[in-house]
C-alpha positions as CSV (number, residue, x, y, z in Angstrom):
1,M,-5.9,52.1,-9.2
2,L,-4.3,50.6,-5.8
3,Q,-4.7,54.0,-4.0
4,L,-8.2,54.0,-4.6
5,E,-8.4,50.8,-2.8
6,G,-6.7,52.2,0.1
7,F,-3.1,51.1,-0.4
8,D,-0.4,53.4,0.3
9,V,1.6,53.3,-2.8
10,R,5.1,54.0,-3.2
11,E,6.9,54.0,-6.5
12,A,10.4,53.2,-7.5
13,A,12.0,53.5,-10.9
14,S,15.5,51.7,-10.0
15,L,16.8,49.2,-7.7
16,D,18.3,52.1,-5.8
17,E,15.0,53.9,-5.5
18,A,13.8,50.6,-4.3
19,A,16.3,50.0,-1.7
20,A,15.9,53.5,-0.3
21,A,12.0,53.2,0.0
22,L,12.5,49.6,1.8
23,A,14.9,51.4,4.3
24,E,12.0,54.1,5.3
25,R,9.3,51.5,5.5
26,R,8.4,48.0,5.3
27,P,5.9,47.3,2.6
28,D,3.0,44.7,2.7
29,V,3.5,43.8,-0.6
30,V,6.0,44.5,-3.8
31,L,4.9,44.8,-7.4
32,L,8.1,44.2,-9.0
33,D,8.4,45.0,-12.9
34,V,10.5,42.0,-14.6
35,H,12.5,44.7,-16.8
36,L,14.4,45.6,-14.0
37,G,16.6,42.7,-15.4
38,H,16.0,39.0,-14.5
39,E,19.0,38.5,-12.4
40,Q,18.2,41.9,-10.7
41,S,14.9,41.2,-10.0
42,E,15.7,37.6,-8.7
43,G,18.2,39.5,-6.2
44,L,15.6,42.0,-4.8
45,F,13.0,39.1,-4.6
46,A,15.7,37.1,-2.4
47,R,15.9,40.1,0.0
48,L,12.5,40.6,0.2
49,R,11.7,36.9,0.6
50,A,14.2,36.9,3.6
51,E,12.3,40.0,5.2
52,G,8.9,38.0,4.6
53,I,7.7,40.5,2.1
54,P,5.5,39.2,-0.6
55,V,6.4,39.8,-4.1
56,A,4.2,39.9,-7.7
57,A,6.2,39.8,-10.6
58,V,4.6,42.0,-13.4
59,T,5.8,41.2,-17.0
60,G,4.7,41.9,-20.6
61,T,7.7,40.0,-22.1
62,A,9.1,37.6,-19.7
63,D,8.0,33.7,-19.7
64,L,5.7,33.5,-16.7
65,A,6.8,29.8,-15.9
66,D,10.6,31.2,-15.5
67,V,9.0,34.3,-13.2
68,S,6.8,32.2,-11.5
69,S,9.9,30.4,-10.0
70,W,10.8,33.3,-7.8
71,A,7.8,35.3,-7.2
72,D,5.0,34.6,-5.2
73,E,2.6,35.7,-7.9
74,T,2.7,36.6,-11.5
75,L,0.6,39.1,-13.5
76,A,0.9,39.5,-17.4
77,K,0.6,42.8,-19.0
78,P,-1.9,43.8,-20.3
79,F,-4.1,43.0,-17.3
80,D,-7.5,44.0,-16.0
81,P,-7.3,46.2,-13.0
82,A,-9.3,44.1,-11.0
83,Q,-6.6,41.4,-11.4
84,L,-4.1,43.9,-10.1
85,I,-6.2,44.8,-7.0
86,A,-7.3,41.2,-6.3
87,M,-3.5,39.9,-6.4
88,A,-2.2,43.0,-4.4
89,K,-5.1,42.3,-1.6
90,R,-4.5,38.7,-1.6
91,L,-0.7,39.0,-1.2
92,A,-1.1,42.0,1.6
93,R,-3.8,39.7,3.0
94,V,-6.3,42.5,3.2
95,E,-9.3,41.5,5.4
96,G,-12.4,40.4,3.6
97,E,-10.3,39.3,0.5
């Protein structure tokens, strides 16, 4: 969905993959699934925040109130694709959004 909107999408299935991707290139925005584990997700978020990279937490199970304390935005699963696209554009500060 995001690629169709012009985003260059990189995927990471683990914290190690995310760290490697971050070392290669700075992203405009990170969509982070809370299923990495709350403490692990918070640690990654702290690193991203220190680097000024906005983060959206995506979850189907976590309490959004808890997640919103450490994420810039939250998105509950299931979600409408338009919500995901709008959120990514907002966080990446895409022109015209």
